Structure formats: C-alpha cells, structure tokens
C-alpha positions in Angstrom: 18.9 -20.6 3.1 16.4 -22.4 5.4 12.7 -21.5 5.5 12.4 -18.8 8.2 9.4 -20.7 9.6 11.3 -24.0 9.8 12.3 -24.9 13.3 12.7 -28.6 12.8 16.0 -29.6 14.4 16.7 -32.1 11.6 17.0 -29.3 9.1 19.3 -27.0 11.1 22.9 -27.1 12.1 24.2 -29.4 14.9 23.5 -26.8 17.6 19.9 -26.8 16.5 19.9 -23.0 15.9 17.5 -21.7 13.3 19.0 -19.6 10.5 17.4 -16.3 9.5 16.7 -16.3 5.7 18.5 -13.7 3.7 16.3 -13.8 0.7 13.2 -11.8 -0.1 9.9 -13.6 0.1 9.7 -16.2 -2.7 6.3 -15.5 -4.2 6.6 -18.3 -6.7 7.0 -20.9 -3.9 4.2 -19.2 -2.0 1.8 -19.6 -5.0 2.9 -23.2 -5.6 2.2 -24.0 -2.0 -1.3 -22.5 -2.3 -2.0 -24.5 -5.4 -0.7 -27.7 -3.9 -2.9 -27.3 -0.8 -6.0 -27.2 -3.1 -4.9 -29.3 -6.1 -2.3 -31.9 -4.9 -3.2 -34.1 -8.0 -1.5 -31.4 -10.2 1.9 -32.4 -8.9 4.2 -35.4 -9.7 5.8 -37.7 -7.1 8.8 -35.3 -6.8 6.5 -32.4 -5.9 6.8 -30.6 -9.2 3.8 -28.9 -10.8 2.8 -30.5 -14.1 1.0 -28.3 -16.5 -1.1 -31.0 -18.1 -2.1 -32.3 -14.7 -3.1 -28.8 -13.6 -5.2 -28.2 -16.7 -6.9 -31.6 -16.3 -7.7 -30.8 -12.6 -9.3 -27.5 -13.6 -11.5 -28.8 -16.3 -15.2 -28.4 -15.5 -17.5 -31.4 -15.4 -19.2 -30.1 -18.6 -16.0 -30.0 -20.5 -16.0 -31.3 -24.1 -13.0 -31.8 -26.4 -14.6 -29.2 -28.8 -14.2 -26.6 -26.1 -10.4 -26.4 -26.8 -10.0 -23.0 -28.5 -7.2 -20.5 -28.3 -7.4 -18.3 -25.3 -7.8 -14.5 -25.5 -5.2 -12.3 -24.0 -2.3 -10.0 -24.3 0.9 -11.3 -25.8 4.3 -9.7 -26.4 7.9 -10.8 -27.0 9.6 -11.4 -23.6 6.3 -11.7 -21.6 7.3 -15.0 -20.0 10.7 -13.6 -18.9 9.1 -10.4 -17.6 6.7 -12.3 -15.3 9.4 -14.7 -14.2 11.5 -11.7 -13.1 9.0 -11.0 -10.3 9.5 -14.5 -8.9 13.3 -14.3 -8.6 14.2 -13.7 -4.9 16.7 -11.1 -4.0 19.2 -10.9 -1.1 19.4 -7.1 -1.4 18.7 -5.0 1.7 17.7 -1.4 2.5 20.3 0.6 4.4 19.1 3.4 6.7 20.1 7.0 6.0 19.3 8.9 9.2 21.4 11.9 8.1 19.1 12.4 5.1 15.9 11.9 7.1 13.6 14.0 9.2 12.5 12.6 12.6 14.0 9.3 11.7 13.4 7.7 15.2 9.7 8.5 15.3 8.2 9.0 11.8 6.3 6.3 9.9 6.8 7.8 6.5 9.3 6.1 4.2 11.4 7.3 1.2 13.5 4.6 -0.5 16.2 5.2 -3.1 16.6 2.4 -5.5 15.2 0.5 -8.5 11.6 -0.2 -7.7 11.7 -3.9 -8.9 14.3 -4.8 -6.3 12.8 -2.6 -3.6 9.4 -4.2 -4.1 11.0 -7.6 -3.6 12.7 -6.5 -0.4 9.4 -5.2 1.0 7.5 -8.5 0.4 8.2 -10.0 3.9 7.4 -6.8 5.8 4.5 -5.5 3.8 2.8 -8.5 2.2 -1.0 -7.8 2.3 -0.6 -4.6 4.3 -0.9 -1.7 1.8 -4.3 -0.1 1.5 -3.7 2.1 -1.6 -1.1 2.2 -4.4 -0.9 5.2 -6.7 1.8 5.2 -9.5 2.5 7.5 -12.4 4.9 5.4 -14.5 6.7 6.4 -17.6 4.1 7.0 -20.3 6.1 5.4 -23.2 5.8 8.4 -25.5 8.6 7.1 -27.7 11.4 8.8 -25.7 13.9 6.9 -23.6 13.0 5.8 -20.2 15.5 4.8 -17.6 15.0 1.1 -17.1 17.1 -1.7 -18.7 16.0 -4.0 -21.5 16.7 -7.0 -19.2 14.1 -6.1 -16.6 15.1 -9.0 -14.4 18.8 -8.4 -14.3 18.7 -7.5 -10.6 20.8 -5.8 -8.0 24.3 -6.0 -9.6 23.3 -3.9 -12.6 21.5 -1.4 -10.4 24.6 -1.1 -8.1 26.9 -0.7 -11.1 24.8 2.2 -12.3 24.2 3.9 -9.0 27.8 3.5 -7.9 29.0 4.7 -11.3 31.6 2.0 -11.7 32.0 3.1 -15.3 32.0 6.4 -17.0 28.6 5.9 -18.6 26.5 6.1 -15.4 22.9 5.2 -16.2 22.1 3.6 -19.6 18.8 4.4 -21.1 16.9 1.7 -22.9 16.3 2.2 -26.6 12.6 2.7 -26.9 12.0 4.8 -30.0 8.9 4.9 -32.1 10.6 2.9 -34.8 11.6 0.1 -32.4 9.4 -3.0 -32.9 9.8 -3.6 -29.2 8.4 -0.2 -28.1 5.3 -1.7 -26.4 7.0 -4.9 -25.5 9.8 -3.1 -23.6 7.2 -1.0 -21.7 5.0 -4.0 -20.8 8.0 -6.1 -19.7 9.0 -3.2 -17.4 5.5 -2.9 -15.9 4.5 -6.6 -15.6 6.9 -7.8 -12.8 6.4 -4.6 -10.8 2.6 -4.8 -10.9 2.8 -8.4 -9.9 4.8 -7.6 -6.9 2.6 -4.6 -6.1 -0.5 -6.8 -6.0 1.2 -9.0 -3.5 1.5 -6.0 -1.1 -2.1 -5.0 -1.3 -4.6 -5.8 1.5 -7.6 -7.8 0.5 -9.6 -4.5 0.5 -6.7 -2.6 -1.2 -6.9 -0.7 -4.4 -4.4 0.5 -7.0 -4.6 3.6 -9.2 -2.4 4.0 -12.3 -2.0 7.2 -14.3 -1.7 6.7 -18.0 -2.2 8.3 -21.4 -3.4 7.0 -24.8 0.0 5.5 -25.7 -0.4 2.4 -23.4 -3.9 2.8 -22.1 -5.3 -0.2 -24.0 -2.3 -2.4 -23.2 -2.3 -1.5 -19.5 -5.9 -2.4 -19.2 -5.2 -5.9 -20.6 -2.1 -6.3 -18.5 -4.0 -5.3 -15.3 -6.9 -7.6 -16.3 -4.3 -10.5 -16.3 -2.6 -9.5 -13.0 -5.5 -8.3 -10.9 -8.3 -10.1 -12.7 -10.8 -8.5 -15.1 -13.5 -8.9 -12.5 -11.5 -6.6 -10.1 -11.6 -3.7 -12.5 -13.2 -0.8 -10.7 -13.3 1.9 -13.4 -11.4 4.5 -15.5 -11.2 8.0 -14.2 -10.5 10.9 -16.6 -8.3 13.7 -15.3 -8.7 17.1 -16.8 -5.0 17.9 -17.1 -5.2 21.2 -18.9 -7.6 24.1 -19.4 -6.5 24.7 -23.0 -5.4 21.7 -25.0 -2.2 22.0 -27.1 -2.8 23.1 -30.7 0.0 21.0 -32.1 -2.1 18.1 -33.2 -4.1 18.5 -36.4 -6.5 15.7 -35.3 -7.3 15.7 -31.6 -6.4 18.3 -29.0 -6.0 16.2 -25.8 -7.3 17.7 -22.5 -7.5 14.5 -20.5 -5.4 11.6 -19.2 -6.6 8.5 -17.4 -6.4 6.9 -14.0 -7.3 3.3 -14.1 -8.4 1.6 -10.9 -8.4 -2.1 -9.8 -9.3 -3.6 -6.4 -7.5 -6.7 -5.0 -10.7 -8.4 -3.8 -13.4 -6.1 -2.6 -13.0 -2.4 -1.6 -16.7 -2.2 -0.7 -17.1 1.5 -1.5 -15.0 4.6 -2.3 -15.6 8.0 -0.8 -16.3 10.8 -3.3 -17.6 14.3 -2.7 -19.8 15.1 0.3 -23.4 14.1 -0.4 -25.5 16.8 -2.0 -28.4 15.3 0.0 -28.3 14.9 3.8 -31.7 13.1 3.8 -33.5 10.5 1.8 -37.2 10.0 1.2 -39.0 7.7 3.7 -41.9 7.1 1.3 -41.5 4.4 -1.4 -44.0 4.5 -4.2 -43.6 0.7 -4.8 -44.8 -0.3 -1.3 -48.3 -0.8 -0.1 -50.0 1.7 2.2 -49.4 1.2 5.9 -50.4 3.1 9.0 -47.5 4.2 11.2 -47.7 5.9 14.7 -45.2 8.5 15.8 -44.6 9.4 19.4 -44.2 13.0 20.6 -40.8 14.5 19.8 -39.9 11.9 17.2 -40.4 14.1 14.1 -38.6 17.2 13.0 -40.4 19.9 10.9 -38.7 22.3 8.5 -41.2 25.1 8.9 -42.5 27.5 11.5 -44.5 26.2 14.4 -48.2 25.6 13.6 -51.0 23.0 13.8 -51.2 20.6 10.8 -54.8 19.5 10.5 -55.8 15.9 10.0 -56.8 15.0 6.5 -55.4 14.0 3.1 -52.2 15.5 1.7 -50.7 15.0 -1.8 -52.3 13.1 -4.7 -52.0 9.7 -6.4 -48.8 7.8 -5.5 -48.0 10.6 -3.0 -51.3 10.5 -1.2 -50.8 10.7 2.6 -53.7 10.4 5.1 -53.0 12.2 8.4 -55.3 10.7 11.1 -54.6 13.2 13.9 -53.8 16.9 14.2 -50.1 17.6 14.7 -49.1 20.4 17.0 -45.6 21.6 15.9 -43.8 23.3 18.8 -40.1 24.3 18.6 -39.7 22.4 15.3 -41.0 19.0 16.6 -44.3 17.3 17.3 -45.7 18.0 20.7 -48.2 15.1 20.5 -48.5 11.6 19.2 -49.9 11.2 15.8 -50.4 8.5 13.1 -50.6 8.6 9.3 -51.1 6.2 6.4 -48.7 6.3 3.4 -46.5 4.1 1.3 -43.7 3.9 4.0 -40.3 2.4 3.3 -40.2 0.9 6.8 -42.7 -1.1 9.0 -43.8 0.0 12.4 -41.3 -2.3 14.1 -38.4 -1.0 11.9 -39.5 2.6 12.5 -39.7 2.1 16.3 -36.3 0.4 16.3 -34.6 3.2 14.2 -36.1 6.0 16.3 -34.9 4.3 19.5 -31.4 4.2 18.1 -31.4 8.0 17.4 -32.7 8.1 13.8 -34.4 11.3 13.0 -37.3 11.7 10.5 -38.6 15.0 9.1 -41.1 16.9 7.0 -39.4 19.7 5.1 -42.7 21.5 4.2 -46.2 21.7 5.5 -47.5 19.9 2.4 -46.6 16.6 4.2 -46.4 14.7 0.9 -42.8 13.6 1.4 -41.2 12.4 4.6 -37.4 12.1 5.0 -35.0 10.3 7.2 -31.5 11.6 8.0 -28.6 9.7 6.4 -26.2 10.4 9.3 -27.0 7.3 11.3 -27.4 4.9 8.4 -24.4 5.8 6.3 -22.0 7.3 8.8 -20.3 10.0 6.8 -22.3 11.9 4.2 -20.7 11.2 0.9 -21.4 9.8 -2.5 -19.3 7.6 -4.7 -16.8 9.5 -6.9 -17.7 10.3 -10.5 -15.3 9.3 -13.3 -14.2 12.8 -13.8 -11.3 14.4 -11.9 -11.5 18.2 -12.4 -11.4 21.4 -10.4 -15.2 21.9 -10.7 -16.1 18.3 -10.1 -14.0 17.5 -7.1 -11.2 20.1 -6.6 -8.5 18.2 -8.5 -6.2 20.8 -10.2 -4.5 20.7 -13.6 -0.8 20.1 -14.4 0.1 23.8 -14.7 -1.2 24.3 -11.2 0.8 21.2 -10.0 3.9 22.8 -11.6 3.2 26.0 -9.8 2.8 24.2 -6.4 6.2 22.6 -6.8 7.8 25.8 -7.9 6.6 27.6 -4.8 8.1 25.0 -2.6 11.5 25.6 -4.2 11.5 29.4 -4.0 10.5 29.9 -7.6 13.1 27.5 -9.0 11.9 25.2 -11.8 13.1 21.7 -10.9 10.6 19.6 -12.9 8.9 20.6 -16.2 5.8 18.4 -15.5 4.3 17.1 -12.3 0.9 16.0 -11.1 -0.9 18.3 -8.8 -1.0 17.3 -5.1 -4.8 17.3 -5.2 -4.9 14.3 -7.6 -3.3 11.7 -5.3 -4.8 13.5 -2.3 -8.3 12.9 -3.7 -7.4 9.3 -4.4 -6.3 8.9 -0.8 -9.6 10.5 0.3 -11.4 7.9 -1.9 -9.8 4.8 -0.5 -7.6 5.3 2.6 -8.5 5.9 6.2 -6.7 6.4 9.5 -3.3 4.6 9.8 -3.5 3.1 6.3 -0.4 2.7 4.1 -0.2 4.4 0.7 2.6 3.3 -1.7 4.0 5.0 -4.7 6.9 3.1 -6.4 7.3 5.6 -9.2 7.6 8.6 -6.8 9.0 11.1 -9.2 9.0 14.5 -7.5 7.3 13.1 -4.4 3.7 14.3 -5.1 2.1 11.3 -3.5 4.0 11.7 -0.2 3.0 15.4 0.0 -0.6 14.4 -0.9 -0.8 11.9 2.0 0.4 14.5 4.5 -2.0 17.1 3.1 -5.0 14.8 3.2 -4.1 13.8 6.8 -4.7 17.5 7.7 -8.0 17.5 5.8 -9.3 14.3 7.3 -7.7 14.3 10.7 -6.1 10.9 9.9 -2.6 9.5 10.2 -2.0 7.7 6.9 1.6 6.7 6.1 3.4 6.8 2.8 6.1 4.7 1.2 7.7 6.4 -1.8 10.3 4.7 -4.0 12.4 6.5 -6.5 15.3 5.6 -8.8 18.4 7.9 -8.4 18.3 8.9 -12.1 21.0 11.5 -12.7 19.8 15.0 -13.7 21.2 16.5 -16.8 22.9 19.1 -14.6 23.2 19.3 -10.8 20.6 21.7 -9.3 21.6 24.0 -6.4 18.5 24.9 -4.3 18.0 28.2 -2.5 19.2 26.7 0.8 22.5 25.6 -0.9 21.6 21.9 -1.1 23.0 20.4 -4.3 20.8 17.8 -6.0 22.4 15.5 -8.5 19.6 13.0 -9.0 15.8 12.9 -9.2 15.8 11.1 -5.9 17.6 14.1 -4.3 14.8 16.4 -5.5 12.2 14.0 -4.2 13.8 14.0 -0.8 14.1 17.7 -0.6 10.5 18.3 -1.9 9.1 16.0 0.9 11.2 17.8 3.5 10.0 21.2 2.5 6.4 20.1 2.0 6.3 18.5 5.5 7.8 21.6 7.1 5.2 23.8 5.3 2.3 21.6 6.2 3.3 21.5 9.9 3.7 25.3 10.0 0.2 25.8 8.5 -1.4 23.2 10.7 -1.3 25.5 13.8 -2.7 23.8 16.9 -2.8 20.4 15.2 0.8 20.4 14.2 1.9 18.2 17.1 -0.4 15.4 15.9 1.0 15.4 12.4 3.7 13.1 11.1 5.6 15.1 8.5 8.9 13.3 8.9 10.5 10.7 6.6 12.8 7.8 7.1 15.2 7.5 4.2 16.6 4.1 3.1 18.9 3.1 0.2 18.8 -0.1 -1.7 22.1 -2.0 -1.5 23.7 -5.4 -1.4 23.3 -7.4 1.8 25.4 -6.5 4.9 26.2 -10.2 5.3 28.9 -11.9 3.2 26.9 -15.2 3.2 23.9 -13.5 1.5 25.8 -11.7 -1.2 25.9 -14.7 -3.6 23.5 -15.9 -6.2 20.0 -16.2 -4.6 19.5 -19.5 -6.4 22.7 -21.0 -4.8 21.9 -24.0 -2.7 22.0 -23.9 1.1 24.9 -26.3 1.3 27.0 -24.1 -1.1 26.2 -21.0 1.0 27.1 -22.7 4.2 30.4 -23.9 2.7 31.1 -20.4 1.4 30.4 -19.0 4.9 32.9 -21.3 6.5 35.6 -20.0 4.1 35.0 -16.4 4.9 36.8 -14.7 7.8 34.3 -11.8 8.2 30.6 -12.4 8.7 29.7 -8.8 7.6 30.7 -6.6 4.7 33.5 -4.1 5.4 32.3 -0.6 6.0 28.8 -1.6 7.2 27.6 -0.2 10.5 25.7 -1.9 13.3 22.7 0.2 12.3 22.9 -1.2 8.8 23.0 -4.7 10.2 20.1 -4.0 12.6 17.7 -2.8 9.8 18.6 -5.7 7.5 17.7 -8.1 10.3 14.4 -6.3 11.0 13.6 -6.3 7.3 14.3 -10.0 6.8 12.4 -10.9 10.0 9.4 -9.4 8.2 9.1 -6.3 10.5 7.9 -3.0 9.0 10.4 -0.3 8.4 8.5 2.2 10.5 8.8 0.0 13.6 9.7 1.8 16.8 12.8 0.4 18.6 13.7 0.1 22.3 17.4 -0.1 23.3 18.2 -1.9 26.6 21.0 -3.6 28.4 21.1 -6.9 30.3 24.1 -8.6 32.0 26.5 -6.4 30.1 25.0 -6.9 26.7 23.1 -4.5 24.5 19.8 -5.5 22.9 17.1 -3.9 20.8 13.4 -4.6 21.5 10.5 -4.5 19.2 6.8 -4.4 20.1 7.2 -4.3 23.8 10.2 -6.6 23.6 8.2 -9.5 22.2 11.0 -9.7 19.6 14.6 -8.9 20.5 17.7 -8.4 18.3 21.4 -8.0 19.1 24.0 -6.8 16.6 26.9 -7.5 19.0 29.7 -9.7 17.7 30.1 -11.2 21.2 27.4 -11.7 23.8 28.0 -13.1 27.3 26.3 -16.4 27.9 24.9 -15.0 31.2 23.0 -12.3 29.1 21.4 -14.9 26.8 20.4 -16.9 29.9 19.0 -13.9 31.7 16.9 -12.9 28.6 15.2 -16.3 28.6 14.7 -16.2 32.4 12.7 -13.0 32.4 9.1 -13.1 33.7 8.0 -12.5 30.1 10.8 -13.6 27.7 10.7 -12.5 24.1 9.0 -14.9 21.6 11.9 -14.5 19.2 15.6 -13.6 19.6 17.9 -13.0 16.7 21.7 -12.7 17.2 24.8 -12.9 15.0 26.3 -16.3 14.3 29.5 -15.1 15.9 27.9 -13.9 19.1 28.5 -17.0 21.2 31.5 -17.2 23.5 32.6 -20.6 22.0 31.1 -23.7 20.4 30.2 -25.2 23.7 28.3 -22.1 24.8 26.6 -22.1 21.5 25.3 -25.6 21.9 24.3 -25.1 25.5 22.3 -22.0 24.8 20.6 -23.7 21.8 19.6 -26.6 24.1 18.4 -24.2 26.8 16.2 -22.2 24.5 14.9 -25.3 22.7 13.9 -27.1 26.0 12.2 -24.1 27.7 8.6 -24.7 26.6 5.2 -23.1 27.3 2.0 -24.9 28.4 1.4 -26.1 24.8 4.8 -27.7 24.6 6.2 -25.1 22.2 9.5 -23.3 22.8 9.0 -20.1 24.7 11.5 -18.2 22.6 12.7 -19.0 19.1 16.4 -18.4 19.0 17.7 -17.6 15.5 21.1 -16.7 14.1 22.2 -14.6 11.1 
C-alpha cells in the first residue's frame, strides 16, 4: 500500500485521493531510511544497501588490515530469522471489546488479547517512541514447554488458527525440553523480535525491566546488549523471592531472581527510597577558607534560643571562626553575622540561593558543621534505588505474598500457582515513571503490572496508564469464579483480575476515587476488517489494487462500524486511549479526534454536501479519512478530491488531507 505520508498526486489513483496504509510500521524501511540519510555511499544505484559498502563507510581513519578479527557476540541457530521476524509488517488489527471492558469510553488503560509479537507490530504506528517504562516477566525457560511456536515469525494466520480452534488440537506447545539442543536457541528466537519491537516503542528517556532467573540470565544480558546497546545497561537488581529457599537442590538453595534494566538513551536518574538525609553539609574540606556574611533571619538553628558567642568552633579541617555573636530567637538569627570556614559556595552563590528560598542550618550549638536543605536543590527527597529488592530494603514483597494477594482478589480461589507481588512492578514504576506516563507489559500473565500501576497512582497521586498484552492460552480446566464468570484462558483471568483490582483500589481510595482511572479498554488481535488488507503484507500495491477491484465487499462480513473505526484510528497512528467525539453534518455522521483536528467517517455513503461543508468550516480538520465506497459516484469522488487538494493555507499546503480506506 502507499506510504501514509505520501501525498504526491503522481503516486495516487486518478482522483488524487491518498490511500491509508493497512500495514504496521515497517521498522526495517525506517532504519534503512535513517542509514541512507547519514551514509548514502553505502547504497547502490538502485537504492539497495550493500554490506561491503556499509562496512567500508564505517571504517575509522586509523583502520589497518590487521584489525580484521572475528567479532564477539551471541550466536544461536535461527538468530537471523528471529530478528528478521521483527521487520515483517502485519496487516492485523485490534478489535474493540466494549462488553468485556470497564469505562470503555473514558479509560486510558488497555488490555489486549493476542500473540505479543503481532500486537507489538500493530502498536508501532500509535506508540512509537511513547512508552516510558516496560516491565516483562517472560517464560523462564526452565525446560518445560512454553506456549510459543518454533517458527516465531509465522504471524497472524497461525495465531488465528489456534485462538479460533479451527482444529481439535487448540494451542500447540513448542518442544523445549532439557535434552533439546535448541533449548536456548528456541527461547532466544522467541525473545529477540519481541525485544526489538519493544525498544522501538520506548521513549528516548524510557527504560525496560526484565525478570529472569539463572537459566537464561547470561544469554538475556548478551541479547539485550545487542538490542539496546551494552552502554545502555543500567544494572541488575536482585529480588528476594522467598524467605526460605527450597531444600530440593543439593548444591545451592536459591532465594533470589533477577531484574535486569536497560535504558534506551538516557533516563537521567531513577527514584529509590526517600532520602535518609533531608540536608547536606555546606562545608567542604577540600575548599579554601572564605568569609561569608548572613543576614538576619537567613539561618535556622536546631537548638533552643540562646546567644552563640564569637570565637573559634571545631578543630583542624572543621575549624570555624565566628566573627560576631549570634542571637538565636525563635529558631533563627535575629541579627546579621559573618563567619570564616571552608564553604561549599561563594558569597554570591550563597546570596543567590538564599534569595530563591534556600534554607541553611546549624543542627547543634557546636557550629562545626553547617547544612543546607535538599528540598530546593533536588526537588523530591529521594536517593537512587539499591540493587536489592526486598521487604526490608524497599517494601517489595515475596512470591508467596504475591500469591496471597491474588488469592484474596478471587475470594480465596487459587487461580495461579505462582505470581509476582504487586509491589515489585509498583516499585519499578515508582523508580522510572511519572504522571501520565505509559507502562507496557507484553507478557501480562495474571495482570500484576496493571494492578501495580493503579496502586502506584494512588501512592504518588499520578495518572500513569498501562498497556497489558496476554496470549489467550487455554487453562487445563475452565475456572468458575465466585461471581459465576467462567474463565477458559489465562487472558480471561487477566481481565477479571484487573477488573477486581480496579474496583478494590477505587473503593479504598475514598475521597480521591473520582480522580483515579481504574477502568480498562479491552481489544482483541484479529485479521483486518478490510478485504484489501487481508492478503500477504509483502504483496505489491498493484496486486492489492487489482484484488480490491475484484471484490464486491470492501469490509469483512460480520465486522461492525466500531471495528472499522478502531482499525482506522490504529492505522492512522492514533493511540488506543484516544477520546472520541461523535457529530453530524449535512445528514452525515462523523467522529472527531483531538478537537476535530482529525475526522473519520465509517459510513458507506456520504452526501457530497457533507464533505463540502466539513471543508468549509471556520476551522476544517487537518485530516479526513473515509471509506473508498463513501462517494456518491465517480464524478463526485473526483470533484471532492480536487476541492480538497486545491483548498490551501497561507503556506500553499492543502488545508485538509483527504484519505480513503
């Protein structure tokens, strides 16, 4: 299909209408364009990247032939195919499920059912560079089966075959036993394309946390070094998962698992526990002595009112010479005074800081150490997190406590044998996310991350949003919950857990409940709603257009206008938590986004007068997307295309970009 940014009439149909692209963002093409902009000499005359030319262009000036040595890195069977899978676009879409949702029309939290590789591809247009934090708890590759295919790039058809149960086998588990020579290769091939796509979604100041155990810890580190860059490794955190390690192993009883952390470019800092010290010393032993004057009321004293006599205080490096008596009244100095010491700041800096509200203090009447408050210099009083996650260190609970948390939500019913405690991803969110940030978990499991984001919002007074993705893996047996809801897949349990957690959090929030977003919009991965987009994504544009002309129906049978609307929004690159405005004009129905700066119509027929009226408004939309069949006839189609193309702003650009699906 055409490039969604391409409005060149030479590359469109005779009516000069731009076609909306049905594929997900092509990250391979995106990367090639970036390379071509910097290194055009690495491409041949046909625009193809040439490996030898690229390597030649990247050789440093100091290069010598003797420098050619084998590179160091992680290799496994199927590596090239695994990374290539990330670059294959998809035409899949996400269908809304309002009946499974809570506050569908207003919530910004998303829960998506589907294979995470395909879902990550569908999210590329809408969330590229927008996610602040990712936390995943992927399969640990313990030697047991995990529910992902050996052909990790096989795409939507296989997923639909499994989820729609077109055969009696349902899901097929990949063979991943300890005796398989591909044990590690299979796991790495599953992770590589997903992490590649995940990095694409991170903001430049974004961060990813990945839970892992000893089975794949070393391999995961090397894989992440390759995908995120070794220089972007932040650290390895150790989570105290149990109070009493199992006694089954005769060698090592394991009490810890790991959470590895990588930044995309620069996260600057991470917020750990509240600072133990609210003040820092103002004297610096490495500086020269200097005389500083303090005006009345500028210093706070942490002792009872008294008069501090002029003279020497402290010894050696801490020697302080007080030149004037200080009269301490109501905890501050009632008079001006000056003193000589090894100050951290000069007189000018001191005067500037004090004028901005900085407070300085003596805690004792020994006057040997002066302090300044951290409030105005650092903002919040916190220190960086330590590399240990435990109850004593930072309030992160153990796995047995996480299991108990989930059991209490389901009325004592055991629905998962092993889950992470809410406090773990909640603490990660505290470390790296702030108000209105997006937190993504594409191995959602029981939904712990979603509950953690809502919980931390209460703690911090923020409004972070979550996106959780979970495969509908069938349970061994259906589970009937205490309210009669029957869950047949892990996704069903994820959804019900988030509903119950949101309700409980809102009930416990009291007066702040109205400000909390504890809803969820549920979407389901599926094939495109448009017949033209359901072919091979590598098919040429000409073949797709020819196929479209041969089809009687533009949309797939059984798909609703709501399905169609959300696919258009997704492939326009709009976020799935967007708020919609429905309005009518000249007998036609439209949907506005962002104060009607973008407008969509899902009507199969739109009066020409309505399309003209939309353009003739005082502030017309910058973009209008309609169905290809919406025009009254071919003549109206051509006239409207010309009208929209010729109506231009002061810079000579079309006021509204008219596009068709």
